[in-house]
KEKOLNU-885291 format. One record per residue (C-alpha): residue in three letters; x, y, z. Coordinates in steps of 0.001 Angstrom, whole numbers, plus 524288, in hexadecimal, padded with zeros to 5 digits. Example, Ala and Ser with C-alpha at 12.3 -4.5 7.8 and 13.67 -1.06 7.14 Angstrom:
<nodes>
{node 'ALA'; {8300C; 7EE6C; 81E78}}
{node 'SER'; {83566; 7FBDC; 81BE4}}
</nodes>
This chain:
<nodes>
{node 'UNK'; {E9943; 46515; 4AC4C}}
{node 'UNK'; {E9686; 46FAA; 4B666}}
{node 'UNK'; {E9577; 46B81; 4C490}}
{node 'UNK'; {E8723; 46A1D; 4C88A}}
{node 'UNK'; {E8273; 47388; 4D30A}}
{node 'UNK'; {E8314; 46EE6; 4E104}}
{node 'UNK'; {E762C; 46974; 4E5CF}}
{node 'UNK'; {E6F9E; 46ED6; 4F200}}
{node 'UNK'; {E7036; 46120; 4F7AC}}
{node 'UNK'; {E7F21; 460AB; 4F721}}
{node 'UNK'; {E801B; 46EA7; 4FC20}}
{node 'UNK'; {E7774; 46B60; 507D5}}
{node 'UNK'; {E7F72; 45F12; 50A4C}}
{node 'UNK'; {E8B9D; 4677F; 50BA5}}
{node 'UNK'; {E84B4; 470A0; 5152E}}
{node 'UNK'; {E801C; 4652E; 51D6C}}
{node 'UNK'; {E8DCA; 45F54; 51DBE}}
{node 'UNK'; {E936B; 46C6D; 521E4}}
{node 'UNK'; {E8984; 46D69; 52CFF}}
{node 'UNK'; {E8BEF; 45F5E; 53142}}
{node 'UNK'; {E9AA7; 46188; 531E9}}
{node 'UNK'; {E9979; 46E43; 539A8}}
{node 'UNK'; {E9D07; 476F0; 52E10}}
{node 'UNK'; {EAA46; 47057; 52C1B}}
{node 'UNK'; {EAB7D; 47101; 51D6D}}
{node 'UNK'; {EB665; 4671C; 51BF6}}
{node 'UNK'; {EAF57; 45CDA; 52424}}
{node 'UNK'; {EA284; 45EED; 51CEE}}
{node 'UNK'; {EA93C; 45E26; 50FB3}}
{node 'UNK'; {EB010; 45180; 51395}}
{node 'UNK'; {EA31F; 44BD3; 51846}}
{node 'UNK'; {E9D24; 44E12; 50AC2}}
{node 'UNK'; {EA9CA; 449A6; 50428}}
{node 'UNK'; {EAB24; 456BC; 4FD5A}}
{node 'UNK'; {EB6E7; 45F7A; 4FB71}}
{node 'UNK'; {EB78B; 46BB6; 503C0}}
{node 'UNK'; {EB55A; 4745A; 4F7B3}}
{node 'UNK'; {EA9A2; 46C92; 4F2DF}}
{node 'UNK'; {EA358; 46C65; 50047}}
{node 'UNK'; {EA562; 47AFE; 50251}}
{node 'UNK'; {E9F71; 47D77; 4F4E9}}
{node 'UNK'; {E933C; 475F1; 4F8D2}}
{node 'UNK'; {E9209; 47DC1; 50560}}
{node 'UNK'; {E9367; 48A8E; 4FDE3}}
{node 'UNK'; {E8906; 48650; 4F41A}}
{node 'UNK'; {E7FF9; 48216; 4FF12}}
{node 'UNK'; {E811E; 48F43; 505D2}}
{node 'UNK'; {E7F7A; 496C9; 4F90E}}
{node 'UNK'; {E728A; 48F97; 4F741}}
{node 'UNK'; {E6E60; 4923D; 5053C}}
{node 'UNK'; {E6DF7; 483CF; 508AC}}
{node 'UNK'; {E73FE; 486A4; 515F3}}
{node 'UNK'; {E67A5; 48E23; 519CB}}
{node 'UNK'; {E5C21; 48801; 520CC}}
{node 'UNK'; {E50E3; 48355; 51801}}
{node 'UNK'; {E48E4; 48F4F; 51BBE}}
{node 'UNK'; {E53D1; 498C6; 5186D}}
{node 'UNK'; {E568E; 49179; 50BB0}}
{node 'UNK'; {E4866; 4935F; 507B9}}
{node 'UNK'; {E4911; 4A20C; 50A7E}}
{node 'UNK'; {E55CF; 4A378; 50302}}
{node 'UNK'; {E5038; 49C4E; 4F736}}
{node 'UNK'; {E440D; 4A4DD; 4F71D}}
{node 'UNK'; {E4C75; 4B111; 4F7C5}}
{node 'UNK'; {E550D; 4AC51; 4EC97}}
{node 'UNK'; {E6180; 4AD99; 4F499}}
{node 'UNK'; {E6D8E; 4A529; 4F4CD}}
{node 'UNK'; {E7322; 49F65; 5012E}}
{node 'UNK'; {E7E6A; 4A918; 500F2}}
{node 'UNK'; {E7521; 4B4B9; 4FFBC}}
{node 'UNK'; {E6B9C; 4B0C6; 50A6E}}
{node 'UNK'; {E7051; 4B513; 517D0}}
{node 'UNK'; {E6399; 4B488; 51F4D}}
{node 'UNK'; {E55D4; 4B9BE; 51FEA}}
{node 'UNK'; {E484D; 4B744; 5254A}}
{node 'UNK'; {E3F20; 4ABD8; 522F8}}
{node 'UNK'; {E30CB; 4AF96; 5246D}}
{node 'UNK'; {E2731; 4A4EB; 52866}}
{node 'UNK'; {E18F4; 4A577; 5240B}}
{node 'UNK'; {E0D16; 49D6D; 527DC}}
{node 'UNK'; {E03DC; 496E5; 51E3E}}
{node 'UNK'; {DFC38; 4A389; 51C94}}
{node 'UNK'; {E0863; 4AB27; 518E4}}
{node 'UNK'; {E09A0; 4B269; 525C0}}
{node 'UNK'; {E1770; 4B456; 52AB5}}
{node 'UNK'; {E1924; 4AD30; 5378E}}
{node 'UNK'; {E27AB; 4AED4; 53A09}}
{node 'UNK'; {E3501; 4B2F8; 534F2}}
{node 'UNK'; {E41F3; 4ABF5; 53673}}
{node 'UNK'; {E4F11; 4B2B5; 534FC}}
{node 'UNK'; {E59A2; 4AA4C; 52ECC}}
{node 'UNK'; {E6810; 4AC7D; 52BE9}}
{node 'UNK'; {E7138; 4A53D; 522EA}}
{node 'UNK'; {E7B2E; 49CBC; 52A0D}}
{node 'UNK'; {E8751; 4A49F; 52D1F}}
{node 'UNK'; {E9370; 4A08C; 52591}}
{node 'UNK'; {E9D32; 49AAD; 52EEE}}
{node 'UNK'; {EABC7; 49B4D; 52D09}}
{node 'UNK'; {EADC0; 4918C; 5220A}}
{node 'UNK'; {EB60B; 48570; 522F0}}
{node 'UNK'; {EBE3D; 48B67; 51828}}
{node 'UNK'; {EC0F8; 4976B; 52081}}
{node 'UNK'; {EC493; 48F01; 52C2F}}
{node 'UNK'; {ECD4A; 4867C; 523C4}}
{node 'UNK'; {ED425; 49278; 51E88}}
{node 'UNK'; {ED6C6; 49716; 52C65}}
{node 'UNK'; {EDC56; 489C0; 52FD7}}
{node 'UNK'; {EE4C6; 489B3; 5239F}}
{node 'UNK'; {EEA5E; 496F9; 5274C}}
{node 'UNK'; {EF0E7; 490B1; 5332D}}
{node 'UNK'; {EF676; 4849C; 52C87}}
{node 'UNK'; {F053B; 4853D; 52BF9}}
{node 'UNK'; {F0533; 492C5; 53207}}
{node 'UNK'; {F1273; 49519; 5384A}}
{node 'UNK'; {F14B2; 49F2E; 542CF}}
{node 'UNK'; {F1971; 4AC7A; 53EA4}}
{node 'UNK'; {F285C; 4ACE9; 53E68}}
{node 'UNK'; {F2F14; 4B732; 546D8}}
{node 'UNK'; {F3189; 4C472; 540A0}}
{node 'UNK'; {F3CCC; 4CD2A; 544D3}}
{node 'UNK'; {F3877; 4D84D; 54D8B}}
{node 'UNK'; {F3A4D; 4E587; 546EF}}
{node 'UNK'; {F4292; 4EFCB; 54D6E}}
{node 'UNK'; {F3FF0; 4FE4B; 54F3A}}
{node 'UNK'; {F312C; 4FDA0; 54E47}}
{node 'UNK'; {F2938; 509BA; 55186}}
{node 'UNK'; {F21A7; 50689; 55DDB}}
{node 'UNK'; {F173D; 510E1; 55B24}}
{node 'UNK'; {F1405; 50C59; 54D4B}}
{node 'UNK'; {F0AA4; 50242; 547D3}}
{node 'UNK'; {F0A5B; 4FE31; 53983}}
{node 'UNK'; {EFD1C; 4FA05; 5342C}}
{node 'UNK'; {EFBF7; 4F238; 52794}}
{node 'UNK'; {EEDA4; 4F211; 52350}}
{node 'UNK'; {EEC8B; 4E785; 518F9}}
{node 'UNK'; {EDED1; 4E773; 5134B}}
{node 'UNK'; {ED86E; 4E051; 507F2}}
{node 'UNK'; {EE3B4; 4D78C; 5040A}}
{node 'UNK'; {EDA4F; 4CDE3; 4FD7D}}
{node 'UNK'; {EE464; 4C31A; 4FDDC}}
{node 'UNK'; {EE0B1; 4B8A4; 4F3F9}}
{node 'UNK'; {ED9E9; 4C20E; 4EAA3}}
{node 'UNK'; {EDC33; 4C04F; 4DC18}}
{node 'UNK'; {EDCB9; 4CC61; 4D366}}
{node 'UNK'; {EE0C6; 4CDEA; 4C53C}}
{node 'UNK'; {EE62A; 4DB61; 4C283}}
{node 'UNK'; {EE1D2; 4DBD6; 4B45A}}
{node 'UNK'; {ED3DA; 4D9F0; 4B8F0}}
{node 'UNK'; {ED421; 4E2E8; 4C4D9}}
{node 'UNK'; {EDCEE; 4EDC9; 4BFD9}}
{node 'UNK'; {EE547; 4EBA8; 4CBF5}}
{node 'UNK'; {EF02D; 4E1EB; 4CED8}}
{node 'UNK'; {EEF77; 4D31E; 4CF48}}
{node 'UNK'; {EED5C; 4CD13; 4DCA3}}
{node 'UNK'; {EEEF9; 4BF73; 4E238}}
{node 'UNK'; {EF56D; 4B928; 4EDFA}}
{node 'UNK'; {F0340; 4BA14; 4E89D}}
{node 'UNK'; {F01DD; 4C848; 4E45C}}
{node 'UNK'; {EFB78; 4CBE1; 4F15A}}
{node 'UNK'; {F06D1; 4C5A0; 4F8A1}}
{node 'UNK'; {F10A4; 4CDAE; 4F0E4}}
{node 'UNK'; {F08BA; 4DA1D; 4F310}}
{node 'UNK'; {F0826; 4D790; 501AC}}
{node 'UNK'; {F169A; 4D506; 5033A}}
{node 'UNK'; {F1A88; 4E0B4; 4FAFE}}
{node 'UNK'; {F10A5; 4EA4A; 500A7}}
{node 'UNK'; {F1359; 4E67C; 50EB0}}
{node 'UNK'; {F21EB; 4E801; 50CBC}}
{node 'UNK'; {F2036; 4F598; 5072C}}
{node 'UNK'; {F1798; 4FB1C; 511ED}}
{node 'UNK'; {F1F97; 4F4C6; 51CB5}}
{node 'UNK'; {F2BD6; 4FB1E; 51755}}
{node 'UNK'; {F25D7; 50888; 519CA}}
{node 'UNK'; {F1F5F; 50634; 526EF}}
{node 'UNK'; {F2755; 50839; 53371}}
{node 'UNK'; {F2AAA; 4FD1A; 53CB5}}
{node 'UNK'; {F1FEC; 4FD90; 546F0}}
{node 'UNK'; {F1C2A; 4F7CC; 55401}}
{node 'UNK'; {F0FFF; 4F1C0; 54E1B}}
{node 'UNK'; {F0AA3; 4EE47; 540C5}}
{node 'UNK'; {EFC9C; 4EA7F; 53DD9}}
{node 'UNK'; {EF93B; 4E24B; 53206}}
{node 'UNK'; {EEAAC; 4E401; 52F3E}}
{node 'UNK'; {EE538; 4DA4A; 52583}}
{node 'UNK'; {ED8F4; 4E20F; 5232A}}
{node 'UNK'; {ECFF2; 4D846; 51CBA}}
{node 'UNK'; {ECEE0; 4D1AF; 50F71}}
{node 'UNK'; {EDC60; 4CC05; 51134}}
{node 'UNK'; {ED78D; 4C095; 50911}}
{node 'UNK'; {ECF2E; 4C2E0; 4FD0B}}
{node 'UNK'; {EC610; 4B760; 4FF73}}
{node 'UNK'; {EC1DB; 4B091; 50BDD}}
{node 'UNK'; {EC086; 4A2CA; 50650}}
{node 'UNK'; {EC111; 49B22; 4F9A3}}
{node 'UNK'; {EB3FB; 4A05D; 4F4E4}}
{node 'UNK'; {EBAC0; 4AC91; 4EF66}}
{node 'UNK'; {EAFB4; 4B56C; 4F3E5}}
{node 'UNK'; {EAE69; 4C02E; 4FDC7}}
{node 'UNK'; {EA825; 4B982; 5098C}}
{node 'UNK'; {E9C9A; 4C2AF; 50B43}}
{node 'UNK'; {E98E7; 4C7C7; 4FDC7}}
{node 'UNK'; {E9DC9; 4BBD7; 4F629}}
{node 'UNK'; {EA4CD; 4C4AA; 4EC90}}
{node 'UNK'; {EAD91; 4BC4D; 4E3AD}}
{node 'UNK'; {EBC26; 4BE15; 4E5DA}}
{node 'UNK'; {EC7E0; 4BC0B; 4DD03}}
{node 'UNK'; {ED133; 4B393; 4E4DF}}
{node 'UNK'; {EDF0F; 4AF40; 4E1F7}}
{node 'UNK'; {EDF6B; 4A2CE; 4EA22}}
{node 'UNK'; {ED7D8; 499A0; 4F2E5}}
{node 'UNK'; {ED59B; 49E42; 500C5}}
{node 'UNK'; {EDF5E; 494DF; 506EB}}
{node 'UNK'; {EEA8F; 49ADE; 4FF4D}}
{node 'UNK'; {EE574; 4A8AE; 50147}}
{node 'UNK'; {EE4CD; 4A746; 51016}}
{node 'UNK'; {EF206; 4A0A3; 510F6}}
{node 'UNK'; {EF907; 4AAC6; 50897}}
{node 'UNK'; {EF234; 4B620; 50F73}}
{node 'UNK'; {EF738; 4B15B; 51C92}}
{node 'UNK'; {F04EC; 4B001; 51704}}
{node 'UNK'; {F0574; 4BDD9; 511A9}}
{node 'UNK'; {F0048; 4C39E; 51E5C}}
{node 'UNK'; {F0A97; 4BBEC; 525CD}}
{node 'UNK'; {F14C8; 4C205; 51CE2}}
{node 'UNK'; {F0F15; 4CF8D; 51F85}}
{node 'UNK'; {F0F29; 4CD8D; 52E40}}
{node 'UNK'; {F1D6B; 4C995; 52E32}}
{node 'UNK'; {F214A; 4D54E; 525F5}}
{node 'UNK'; {F19D5; 4DEAD; 52ECA}}
{node 'UNK'; {F1FC4; 4D87B; 53AFB}}
{node 'UNK'; {F2D7B; 4DACC; 535B4}}
{node 'UNK'; {F2B70; 4E96D; 53710}}
{node 'UNK'; {F21F7; 4EAAF; 5428B}}
{node 'UNK'; {F2359; 4E5FD; 55071}}
{node 'UNK'; {F15BE; 4E026; 55158}}
{node 'UNK'; {F0B32; 4DCDB; 5476B}}
{node 'UNK'; {EFC7E; 4DC0E; 54929}}
{node 'UNK'; {EF493; 4D4E8; 53EC8}}
{node 'UNK'; {EE5FB; 4D67F; 53CDB}}
{node 'UNK'; {EDE46; 4CEF3; 53294}}
{node 'UNK'; {ED115; 4D539; 52FD5}}
{node 'UNK'; {EC54F; 4CF5E; 52915}}
{node 'UNK'; {EC1B0; 4D3CB; 51B74}}
{node 'UNK'; {EB5AD; 4D133; 51348}}
{node 'UNK'; {EBDC6; 4C815; 50AB7}}
{node 'UNK'; {EC408; 4C04C; 515CE}}
{node 'UNK'; {EBABC; 4BF1C; 52188}}
{node 'UNK'; {EC040; 4B18E; 524BB}}
{node 'UNK'; {ECDAE; 4B12F; 51E55}}
{node 'UNK'; {ED2B2; 4BC59; 5269B}}
{node 'UNK'; {ED0D9; 4B3F9; 532CF}}
{node 'UNK'; {ED940; 4A8F1; 52D7C}}
{node 'UNK'; {EE422; 4B295; 52AA4}}
{node 'UNK'; {EE31C; 4B93C; 537E6}}
{node 'UNK'; {EE3AE; 4AC76; 53F82}}
{node 'UNK'; {EEEE7; 4A75E; 53728}}
{node 'UNK'; {EF6B0; 4B3CB; 539B5}}
{node 'UNK'; {EF3F9; 4B2D3; 54840}}
{node 'UNK'; {EF934; 4A4FA; 548C6}}
{node 'UNK'; {F04FB; 4A86D; 5406C}}
{node 'UNK'; {F08C8; 4B3CB; 54968}}
{node 'UNK'; {F0551; 4AD46; 55663}}
{node 'UNK'; {F1389; 4AC32; 55ADD}}
{node 'UNK'; {F1774; 4B9B2; 555D0}}
{node 'UNK'; {F15F4; 4C3AC; 560E6}}
{node 'UNK'; {F17C0; 4CF20; 557B3}}
{node 'UNK'; {F0BA4; 4CBDE; 54F9A}}
{node 'UNK'; {EFD65; 4CC8F; 553D8}}
{node 'UNK'; {EF1D5; 4C81E; 54BAF}}
{node 'UNK'; {EE5ED; 4CFEF; 54FE1}}
{node 'UNK'; {EDAC3; 4C5F8; 5505D}}
{node 'UNK'; {ED006; 4CF86; 55441}}
{node 'UNK'; {EC3BA; 4C9FF; 54DAD}}
{node 'UNK'; {EBDE0; 4D773; 54B3B}}
{node 'UNK'; {EBE0F; 4DCF0; 53D7F}}
{node 'UNK'; {EC522; 4E94D; 541B4}}
{node 'UNK'; {ED369; 4EAC4; 5454C}}
{node 'UNK'; {ED646; 4F4B4; 55006}}
{node 'UNK'; {EE3AE; 4F83D; 5554F}}
{node 'UNK'; {EE896; 502D0; 55E5C}}
{node 'UNK'; {EF64F; 50814; 55C8A}}
{node 'UNK'; {EF7E8; 5126B; 56703}}
{node 'UNK'; {EEF68; 51DE0; 562D6}}
{node 'UNK'; {EED38; 517B9; 55581}}
{node 'UNK'; {EE263; 50E38; 551E3}}
{node 'UNK'; {EE251; 5058E; 545C2}}
{node 'UNK'; {ED62C; 4FE87; 540EB}}
{node 'UNK'; {ED2C6; 4F5C9; 5356A}}
{node 'UNK'; {EC6C2; 4EF30; 52FB1}}
{node 'UNK'; {EC4BC; 4E931; 52243}}
{node 'UNK'; {EBAE3; 4F387; 51E4C}}
{node 'UNK'; {EAFAC; 4EB71; 518E3}}
{node 'UNK'; {EA60E; 4EC1D; 5242A}}
{node 'UNK'; {EA5C7; 4FA59; 52810}}
{node 'UNK'; {EA852; 507AA; 52249}}
{node 'UNK'; {EB3AD; 50FD5; 526FF}}
{node 'UNK'; {EAB27; 518CC; 52F38}}
{node 'UNK'; {EA4B4; 50D08; 535AF}}
{node 'UNK'; {EB20F; 50745; 53878}}
{node 'UNK'; {EB62A; 513F1; 53F02}}
{node 'UNK'; {EA9F6; 5142F; 5476D}}
{node 'UNK'; {EAB85; 505DD; 54AF3}}
{node 'UNK'; {EB9B7; 5077B; 54EEB}}
{node 'UNK'; {EB6A5; 5136C; 55732}}
{node 'UNK'; {EAC77; 50B3C; 55E3D}}
{node 'UNK'; {EB3E1; 4FE80; 56089}}
{node 'UNK'; {EC24E; 50233; 56124}}
{node 'UNK'; {EC6B8; 502EE; 56F4D}}
{node 'UNK'; {ED26C; 50BA4; 56C3A}}
{node 'UNK'; {ECBD4; 514EC; 5629B}}
{node 'UNK'; {ECC5F; 520BA; 56B90}}
{node 'UNK'; {EDA8D; 51E06; 56F3C}}
{node 'UNK'; {EDF10; 51F1E; 56110}}
{node 'UNK'; {EDDB1; 52C29; 55A02}}
{node 'UNK'; {EE432; 52614; 54E01}}
{node 'UNK'; {EDAF7; 51BFD; 5481D}}
{node 'UNK'; {EDC76; 514C1; 53B26}}
{node 'UNK'; {ED3F6; 50A81; 534B0}}
{node 'UNK'; {ED650; 50214; 528AB}}
{node 'UNK'; {ECC34; 4FB78; 5201E}}
{node 'UNK'; {ECC92; 4F571; 5128C}}
{node 'UNK'; {EC292; 4ED8E; 50AEC}}
{node 'UNK'; {EBF04; 4F71F; 50010}}
{node 'UNK'; {ECC8E; 4F70C; 4F9A8}}
{node 'UNK'; {ECD8E; 505B2; 4F86F}}
{node 'UNK'; {ED46A; 50F88; 500FF}}
{node 'UNK'; {ECD37; 5196B; 5093A}}
{node 'UNK'; {ED00C; 520CA; 515C5}}
{node 'UNK'; {EC85D; 529A0; 51EBE}}
{node 'UNK'; {EC8DE; 52FD5; 52C14}}
{node 'UNK'; {EBC7B; 52B2C; 532F4}}
{node 'UNK'; {EBAE7; 531B6; 54010}}
{node 'UNK'; {EC6A1; 52D72; 547E2}}
{node 'UNK'; {ECA9F; 5228A; 53E84}}
{node 'UNK'; {ED3CF; 522B8; 532DD}}
{node 'UNK'; {ECDAE; 51885; 529EE}}
{node 'UNK'; {ED454; 512E6; 51DFA}}
{node 'UNK'; {ECF71; 5090F; 51416}}
{node 'UNK'; {EDB6D; 502C7; 50E49}}
{node 'UNK'; {EDF08; 4FF45; 50086}}
{node 'UNK'; {EDF36; 4F071; 4FEE2}}
{node 'UNK'; {EEB05; 4E7BA; 4FDA8}}
{node 'UNK'; {EE4B2; 4E02A; 4F27E}}
{node 'UNK'; {EE304; 4E5B0; 4E4BE}}
{node 'UNK'; {ED60E; 4E5C0; 4DD8D}}
{node 'UNK'; {ECF74; 4D91C; 4D9E4}}
{node 'UNK'; {EC530; 4D815; 4CF40}}
{node 'UNK'; {EBA51; 4DC45; 4D890}}
{node 'UNK'; {EC1C1; 4E84B; 4DD18}}
{node 'UNK'; {EC6D5; 4EC61; 4CFC6}}
{node 'UNK'; {EBC16; 4F684; 4CDF2}}
{node 'UNK'; {EC139; 4FFC4; 4D858}}
{node 'UNK'; {ECE57; 5060A; 4DB2E}}
{node 'UNK'; {ED694; 4FD9D; 4E412}}
{node 'UNK'; {EE43A; 50158; 4E87E}}
{node 'UNK'; {EEC40; 4F86B; 4F11E}}
{node 'UNK'; {EF4A8; 4FBC6; 4FCC4}}
{node 'UNK'; {EFBE2; 4F659; 5086E}}
{node 'UNK'; {EFF4F; 4FF48; 513A3}}
{node 'UNK'; {F051B; 500DD; 52130}}
{node 'UNK'; {F008E; 50B84; 52A6E}}
{node 'UNK'; {F0962; 50F1A; 535CA}}
{node 'UNK'; {F02B3; 513E9; 54229}}
{node 'UNK'; {F08B5; 51B42; 54D93}}
{node 'UNK'; {F0310; 517FD; 55ADA}}
{node 'UNK'; {F00B6; 52679; 55DC2}}
{node 'UNK'; {EFF5D; 52D44; 5508D}}
{node 'UNK'; {EF7E1; 523A8; 5481F}}
{node 'UNK'; {EFB98; 52072; 53A1E}}
{node 'UNK'; {F08AB; 5263C; 53667}}
{node 'UNK'; {F0CDB; 51EB3; 52A49}}
{node 'UNK'; {F0700; 51715; 51EE5}}
{node 'UNK'; {F0E23; 50E97; 51516}}
{node 'UNK'; {F06A4; 509F6; 50908}}
{node 'UNK'; {F0A16; 500C4; 4FDF9}}
{node 'UNK'; {F00F0; 500CA; 4F21E}}
{node 'UNK'; {F03F6; 4F273; 4EF34}}
{node 'UNK'; {F07B0; 4F566; 4E13C}}
{node 'UNK'; {F0E6A; 4EABC; 4D977}}
</nodes>
C-alpha cells in the first residue's frame, strides 16, 4: 500500500520541536524518536505547505494559491467592518538558515584530516612568473550518460581520472614559476545537499552519489591537485569561489583545505568572503567570479570601482564560467574570458554545444599573459 500523506499535525509537531531545540535537527529528531531523514522530510513538507508562516501569512498564501516554497513575502491589508482599508502590514518569509546538514558536512570535512605532507621545493623557478589554473564548473558528483547526452559519461571516478590526466598535461607545458594560483571558480560540486536540486531554482539534478561522499572525494582530488602544482611552483594560492550549485559546499571545502595546509608555509588558502577573487602580480591583475550574478560589462565596471590596484596594472584579466560555453572580449581596460567547463554535458545541458577544457595561463609581472596551455580533456 502507498504511504499515506503526512498530516499537517505531524508536520507542525516537527516545526515546534525544531524551534524548541534551537534549530538543532539531530536533537529535535531524537526528541520525537524519529530518524534524521524522517524528521528532515517532515520539516521540508511543513515548509512546502507554508506551515512555518504565521497564521496571518498562511491565510494570505492560501488565498493566493501559493505553496510555501513559492511565497517569499507580501502585504496583508486590513479592512474594517465597512470594507475600508485601515492598515497594511509587510511580511517576509523566514530566512533559511544554514541547515544542520550543511554544518554536519563541514564538520565531517575535518574528521581524520591529516596535515599536508611536505613537498620538495622546486629549483630554477622564474621569479617574475605566476601560473594561474582557473578551474570552473567541475560539477563533482554529477551523473551523465553519454548515450543520452551525446557527450561522454561522467561520475566521480571518471572525473577523478580526467582531473589527474588533464592537470598532468597542462603542468608539463607550463614553466616553473614563483607563484601558482588555483582558482576553483564555482560549481565545484554539482549539488549542495542531498536534495539533488539547485538551491535557488530547485532545478532537479542528476547526481552520482550522496553528498557526504561527494564532498569527501572533492576534497581529496583538490588535495592531489595542490600537491602536484606545488611540485613545480614555489608557492601556491588557493581560492574557492561560490557557485550557484554550491553556495554552502564551497565553504566546507575551503575550510578543510585551510586546515590541511596550515603547517605548509608555501601554500595559502585565500579566505576572502567576497564573491570576487582579485590578485596583483606586479603590473598584472587577475580577477575571477563565477559569472551568475553579473554580466561581463558589469563585472568590469565593478572591478574598476572597487579594486585598489586597478590603476597600477595596465594588464588586467578576468575569468568567469557558469554558462558552459567559451567567450572572450576586451571590455574597456579588462580582458574578460568565460571559460569552457571541466564537466561534460548532463541531460539538462545536452541541447547546446559544450566543449570541455582545462588550462594554465602564465603571467609575467610586467608584461601580462605570455603563455597558455590547454588540454581538451578528451578520453
